[in-house]
N, C-alpha and C positions, 0 to 999 in steps of 0.2 A: 402442536404449536409451530407457527411459522416465524422464522427470524431472518433478518437481512444481515448479510456480512459485507460491509462497505469497504471498497478498495481505497487506496491512498495514492497521492503523488507527492514527490519531493519537489517543492518549489525552489529549494536550495539545499545542497548537501556538501559538507566539507569533511574530508577525512583528516583529522588533526594529527594523529600519531598511531603507531603500532604499539600495543601493550605487551608486557612481558608474558601474559597468558596466551598470546597469539591473536587475540581479538584486536579490533581497532577502536580508538575513541573517535566518535563522530559528533558533529554539530549539524543539525538539520532543521529545516522548516517543513513540517509534514502537514498535509491537508487531506481530510477525508473527501471523497467524491461520491457522486450519486450512483455510479456503477457498483453493482453488488451481486453476490451470489445469494441464492435463496435456499435456506435449510429448513426442512421439515423434521421435527424431532418429537418423540413421544416416549413415555415410560414403557418398559417391558419388565417382566418379572426378574430377569437376570441377564447379564452379558451385554455385549455391545454389537449392534448390527448396523453396518454402514453400506449404503448403495449410492450410486451417482448416475447422472445422465450422460456420462462419457466414460469410455473405457480407459482414457488417459489418466484418470484419477485412481490411485491405489485405494483399496477399501479395507485394508488391514492395518496392522500396527505401524506401518510406515506413514499413514495419514495423520496429520496434525489434529484433526477432529477426534480421531480414535485415541490419540495420545492424551489429549486433555480430558476426554471422558473417562479413560482408565485412571488417570491421576486423581480426578475428583471422586470417583467411586471409592478408591482406596483411601484417599486422604480424609474424607468426611464420613467414612464408614456407611456409605449409602447401601441400603438394602433394596436393591433393584438394579435395573440396567436402562439402556437407552437404545432406541431404534432411530437411525438418522438417514435421510436422503438429501443429497445436495444437488441442486441445479447450478452447475458451474457457468458463470458468465465472465469471470475474471481470468484472463489467460495466465499460464505459468511462465516462469523465467521472463517476467515482464517488468519487474521493479514496482509492482502495484500491491504487494503484500496480500495476494490472494489466499495463500495458506494461513497466514497469521489472522486475517480477517475471519476466516472460517473458524479457526480455533477460538478466537475471542467470542464470536457469536454463540458457539457451543457452551462456553463457560457461562455466559449470561443466561442462556436457556436452561441449563441444568440447575443453576442457582434458583431460577423461578420454579421449575418443575418440582424440585425436591425441597423447596422452601428452606434453603440454606441461610438466607438472610445475610449474604456476604456484601460488603460495601464495594464500591468501584475500586477503591485502593486495594482491598483484599483480593479481588479478582485479578487486578493488574499484577500484584505480587505473585500470585499463583501462575499467571500466564507467562511471566518472564522465565519461569523454569523450563518452559517448552520452546518459546520463540521470542526473539528480541523485539519484534514489532507488535507482539500481542498486547502489551500494556497500552500503547497508543490506540490500537483498535478497540480496546475495551471502552475507552472514553469517546473516541470519534470527535475530537475537537482540534481545531487548528492549534499547533503547538511548536515551540522550540524544543527539539529533542536532542539530548546529549548522552554521552557515555556510549554504551552499545545499543541504546534505545530505551533504557529504563528510567532516565531522568526527563521528566516532562514539565515544561513551563508553558501553560496555556496562554494563548494570545487572546486578550479580551477585545473582541470586535463583533458586532452584529451586522455590519454593513458591507464588508468586503465580499464581492462576488465576481465571478468570471466564468465564461464558457470555455470548455476544453474539447479538443478533438484528439482522441487517443489513436495512435497508429503503431502497430507492432509488426515488424517483419517476421518472416517464417522462422528464422533462426533466433534462438534465445541466447542469453548470456549466463554463463556459470558464475555465480557470485564469488565462489572460492577462487576461480581462476582470475577474475577481475581484480580482487584484492591482492592476489599474489604478484600480479604484474604491475601493480601501482608503484610509481616512483614519487613518494610523498614530498620530498624536498623540492622537486621540480614540477609538481603538479599545480593545477589551477585551484585556488582556494576562494570560493565566493564569500562575500560579506554577509554573514548570517544576521548580524544585528541590523544591518541596513534593510534587509528583507523584512525582518520582524517589524521594524519601524514603519515601513511602507504599508504593511497590512494593518497595523494598529491605527494609523492615521488615514487609512483608506486612500492612500496615494498610489493609484494604479501605475503611474509612470515609474515610480520608485521600485515597485514590485517587478516590473518588466526589466528594468536595468539591473536588478539584483539577481535575476535568474542565473543559476550556475550549479555545476555538479562535478566534483573532483573525479568521480568514477567514469565520466564520459570518455576521456582519452583512452584508457585501456579497453573499454568496451568497444570503442570505434575500431580498434585494431582487430577485434574478434568478429564484429558484425559491421561490415562497411555500409549496409543499408541505413544504419542509424543516421549517419551524416547526410545521406541522400534525403531521407524523410525530413530531417530538420530544415534543410534548404527548401524543399518543396512546400512545407508549411509556411515558411516565411514568404516564399514567392506568391502564395495564395493570398497573402495579406494579414496573416496572423501576427500579432504584435510581438510574440516571442515564441520560441520553441526550445524544449529541453528534454533530455532523456530522464526518466524517473528512476530513482534508486540505482541499481546496477544494470538496469535495462532488461530487455532491449526495447521496451515500449517508449515511444516519444509522444509528448503532448504539445499541441499548439494552443496558445491562450489568446482569447479575444473578448471584446465587449460587443462585437458586431455579429449578430446571429445570422445575417444574410450570407456570410462566408460559407456556411455549411451546405448550402444548396448545391454549389458546384464542387466543393472540396470532397464531400463524402463519396459521391459517385466516382470521382477521379481516383481516390485512394483505394476504394474497394476493388477496382480493376487490377490493382498492383499488389495489394498486401492482404494477408489472411484475416487480420483483426483490425477493424476500424469502428470506433464507437464515439458518439457524442455524449458528453457528460458535463458536469459542472461542480464547482466547489459546493460541498454539502453544508447546508445550514443546520447547525446542531439542534435547532428547535423543531426540525421536521424529521428527525430520526424516528 
């Protein structure tokens, strides 16, 4: 069985407060994008076998795909195992939820392979035990996401679309360090409801003016290239540019596809990861 694991971007991200348990309450607008990893998964008599197209991906218990497979085999008393191979296209330490996307795709695949008949809600509940972004990646729909990522309010729209250019510098950002260095009272806090309204009403200008990410400032201190890439995207004529998640990937957003002809060659000369993508239409998953 072949399954696609779709990446996401944060069109807006607000860190609201730090919780007593050490986590942070967030409010975000998350959107699936067409960039994806490809996972080939099949039944085997027992155990878990995982391989990848890159040596940078761990293939043991450290990998989120391995973790969710082990959890499902134990939780649902599955008499059998899985063999998985992942073709990675989503970079790590990018703020694109590459690991969570892979984990969610494996949950959905094992649900089909072993005919567990789990609902999307049940799969999302299972996934949040392993990763905060997995519930969103189970559904792959534009959503207002709150809490640590487990509260999803889907944005009902079938018409909002945009083209994105993803650019990631060589250096990544540690999510842990990013949150630890965040000064919440003095940080930037984007208007999440304004962004949601812009998407619901297909008001592109409102979406552009609502782009914002509380985590950008501490990430900029760790990776100076983030600010440079943002400015370069704007100079090329993209309507907006924003770091996704805790970074270090930056996206430029536009309705003008002609921008990519010059922008892609320019950025590929300077940065290791450059990819054209777009907002994912849920009806084409």
